[in-house]
C-alpha positions in Angstrom: 113.5 98.3 107.6 115.7 100.7 106.2 113.7 102.4 103.4 115.1 104.2 101.2 112.3 105.5 99.0 109.0 107.4 99.4 106.3 107.0 96.3 103.3 109.3 97.9 104.2 113.0 98.5 101.7 115.7 97.8 102.1 119.1 97.6 100.3 122.4 98.3 97.9 121.5 95.3 95.9 119.4 96.8 94.6 122.5 99.1 95.2 120.2 102.4 99.4 119.8 102.0 101.8 122.4 102.9 105.6 124.2 101.9 107.7 124.9 98.7 108.0 121.5 96.3 111.7 122.3 97.0 111.7 121.9 101.5 109.7 118.8 100.0 113.0 117.4 98.3 115.6 119.2 100.8 113.6 117.6 103.4 113.5 113.8 101.5 117.9 114.3 101.0 118.1 114.9 105.1 115.8 112.3 105.6 118.0 110.1 103.2 116.0 109.0 100.9 117.3 108.0 97.4 114.4 108.5 95.8 111.1 111.0 96.0 108.5 110.2 94.1 105.6 113.2 94.1 101.9 112.7 93.6 99.9 115.0 94.3 96.1 114.5 93.8 94.6 114.5 90.6 91.7 116.3 89.9 89.1 115.6 87.3 87.7 117.8 84.4 84.1 119.8 85.4 84.7 119.1 88.8 86.5 121.0 90.9 87.7 120.6 95.0 90.0 122.6 95.4 90.2 121.4 99.6 91.0 118.1 98.4 93.0 117.3 95.0 94.4 119.8 92.3 92.8 121.5 89.7 92.8 121.0 86.3 94.9 124.8 84.9 97.6 123.1 87.7 98.4 119.7 86.3 100.8 121.0 84.3 102.1 123.6 86.1 102.6 120.8 88.2 104.7 118.6 86.1 107.2 121.1 85.0 107.6 122.5 88.5 108.9 118.4 89.7 110.6 118.0 86.1 112.5 121.3 87.0 113.2 119.6 90.6 114.4 116.1 88.9 117.2 117.8 86.4 118.1 120.1 89.5 118.8 117.9 92.6 119.9 115.3 90.4 123.6 114.4 91.3 121.4 114.2 95.4 118.2 112.6 95.0 116.3 110.7 92.2 112.7 112.5 91.8 110.3 111.2 89.9 106.6 113.2 88.9 103.8 111.3 89.7 99.8 111.3 90.6 97.4 109.6 93.4 94.2 109.1 91.4 90.5 107.9 92.1 89.6 105.0 90.3 85.9 106.0 88.4 84.7 104.7 85.4 84.2 107.8 83.6 87.4 108.9 83.9 89.1 105.9 82.3 90.2 107.6 79.0 91.8 111.3 80.6 93.3 108.8 83.4 95.0 106.6 80.4 95.7 110.0 78.9 97.7 111.3 81.7 99.4 108.4 82.7 102.0 109.0 79.8 102.0 112.6 81.0 104.3 110.9 84.0 107.0 108.6 85.4 103.8 106.9 87.4 100.7 107.4 89.3 99.4 105.5 93.1 95.5 104.9 93.6 94.0 106.1 96.7 90.6 105.5 96.5 89.0 108.4 98.4 85.5 109.0 97.6 82.5 107.4 96.2 82.3 110.1 93.5 84.3 112.0 91.3 82.6 115.1 93.1 82.3 113.8 96.4 81.1 111.6 98.7 83.9 110.4 101.3 84.9 107.0 102.7 86.5 108.4 105.5 83.0 110.3 107.0 80.9 107.3 107.6 81.8 104.1 104.9 78.8 101.7 105.8 78.4 97.8 104.4 77.5 98.9 100.6 80.2 101.6 100.3 83.1 99.7 101.7 82.1 96.9 98.8 81.7 99.2 96.5 85.9 101.1 98.1 86.9 97.5 97.0 85.5 97.4 93.4 86.3 100.6 92.5 90.3 99.6 94.2 90.3 96.7 91.9 88.9 98.1 89.1 92.5 100.3 89.1 94.4 98.3 89.8 93.1 96.2 87.0 93.9 99.4 84.4 97.5 98.3 84.5 98.0 102.3 85.5 99.1 102.1 89.3 102.5 101.4 90.5 101.5 100.5 93.9 97.8 100.8 96.3 97.6 104.1 98.9 95.8 103.5 102.5 94.2 99.8 101.7 92.2 100.1 104.6 91.6 103.3 104.3 87.3 102.9 104.7 88.1 102.1 108.7 88.0 106.2 108.5 84.4 105.9 108.0 83.3 102.7 110.5 84.0 101.7 114.0 84.0 98.1 113.8 85.3 95.5 111.7 82.6 93.1 110.5 81.8 90.4 107.7 81.5 92.9 105.1 85.2 94.7 105.4 86.3 90.9 105.6 85.1 89.9 102.5 86.2 93.5 101.2 89.6 93.6 102.5 89.9 90.1 100.7 89.0 91.5 97.2 91.5 93.9 97.9 93.8 91.1 98.4 93.0 89.0 95.7 93.2 91.9 93.2 96.7 92.9 94.5 97.8 89.9 93.6 96.5 89.3 90.7 97.7 92.6 89.5 101.0 93.0 90.5 100.0 95.5 92.6 101.5 96.3 95.9 100.2 97.5 98.9 101.4 100.5 100.9 101.3 100.7 104.8 100.2 104.6 104.9 102.3 105.9 107.6 100.3 109.4 107.8 96.9 107.5 109.9 99.6 107.5 112.8 99.1 111.3 112.9 95.8 111.2 112.7 93.7 111.2 115.9 92.4 107.4 117.7 88.8 106.8 117.0 87.4 104.6 119.5 86.6 101.2 117.7 85.1 97.7 118.9 88.6 96.5 119.8 89.9 99.6 121.5 91.1 103.6 121.2 93.0 102.6 117.8 94.3 104.5 115.2 92.1 104.1 111.1 95.6 103.1 109.6 97.1 100.5 109.6 94.6 98.8 111.3 95.2 95.5 112.2 92.9 93.5 111.2 93.3 94.3 107.9 97.0 93.7 107.4 96.1 90.3 109.2 94.0 89.3 105.7 96.4 91.1 103.7 99.7 88.8 105.3 97.6 85.2 104.8 97.1 86.0 100.9 101.0 87.4 100.9 100.5 90.8 99.3 103.5 92.7 99.1 104.0 95.9 101.1 105.7 99.4 100.9 105.7 102.5 103.6 104.0 105.1 102.1 104.6 109.0 104.3 101.9 110.4 102.5 103.5 113.6 103.0 101.2 117.0 103.5 104.3 119.0 104.7 108.2 118.7 104.4 108.5 117.9 107.5 107.0 114.8 107.6 109.4 113.0 105.3 111.6 113.7 109.2 109.8 110.7 110.6 111.3 108.1 110.8 110.0 107.2 114.2 106.6 106.7 112.7 107.8 103.9 110.5 108.9 102.0 114.4 105.6 102.8 115.7 104.1 100.9 112.2 105.7 98.1 112.9 104.5 98.4 116.5 100.9 98.4 115.8 102.2 95.7 113.3 104.5 92.9 115.6 103.6 89.4 114.8 102.2 90.0 111.5 104.1 88.4 108.3 104.1 91.1 105.9 105.8 91.3 102.6 108.5 94.5 102.2 109.7 95.5 99.6 113.4 97.5 99.4 112.6 98.7 95.8 109.3 99.6 94.1 108.6 98.1 90.1 107.4 101.6 88.8 104.4 100.5 86.2 
């Protein structure tokens, strides 16, 4: 499937992505995208994590930079300014305010707390249920246009047990209830495969999660999760993801409606 948009794009401000903003735009044009959404990691007031998220004093410079590119390249590609957020009840009011400043938000839950505890380091049964609960709350907020890497919790696990099944069902039920599509994340394919109960595989896209998503009829989009401009040129990632998920019926969206 040829997808003409990518709404999961980062910038160097998050501390673990590279390249100039304009280079991402040029790469997207070269790759044939019609729409490019920037969604760098949202920072939270009072919590400085320079290797994980942009700082608060970078937010408006970021928005100004993307707006400038939006105007500069309007005849070649549609550009959108957004954020990848994590849901914390304590940050609800801040997120509502920030949604007014951008075109869209996507939800990508990486940490249990705004100050850390990454689900990718270790995600036990209690953690995976908290992960699903936070995602459900984020979807219920009405702020997000899709859920990034819903199977992210598998980075911190090596088995997919009943807690994972329960968490996956909770995520998929929320996806349907709040009409929030799920992302087949293509960055997971670049990570070193782990030794899982079903072999040496990438943490995501994780086949058993997507079998559950398929049974619910969840809508899905691809997300490059670009952390370097050249990532957007690697269309072969889609083919690799399709190979991993071969035989699973997935409802791919040809267009994404932004909330």
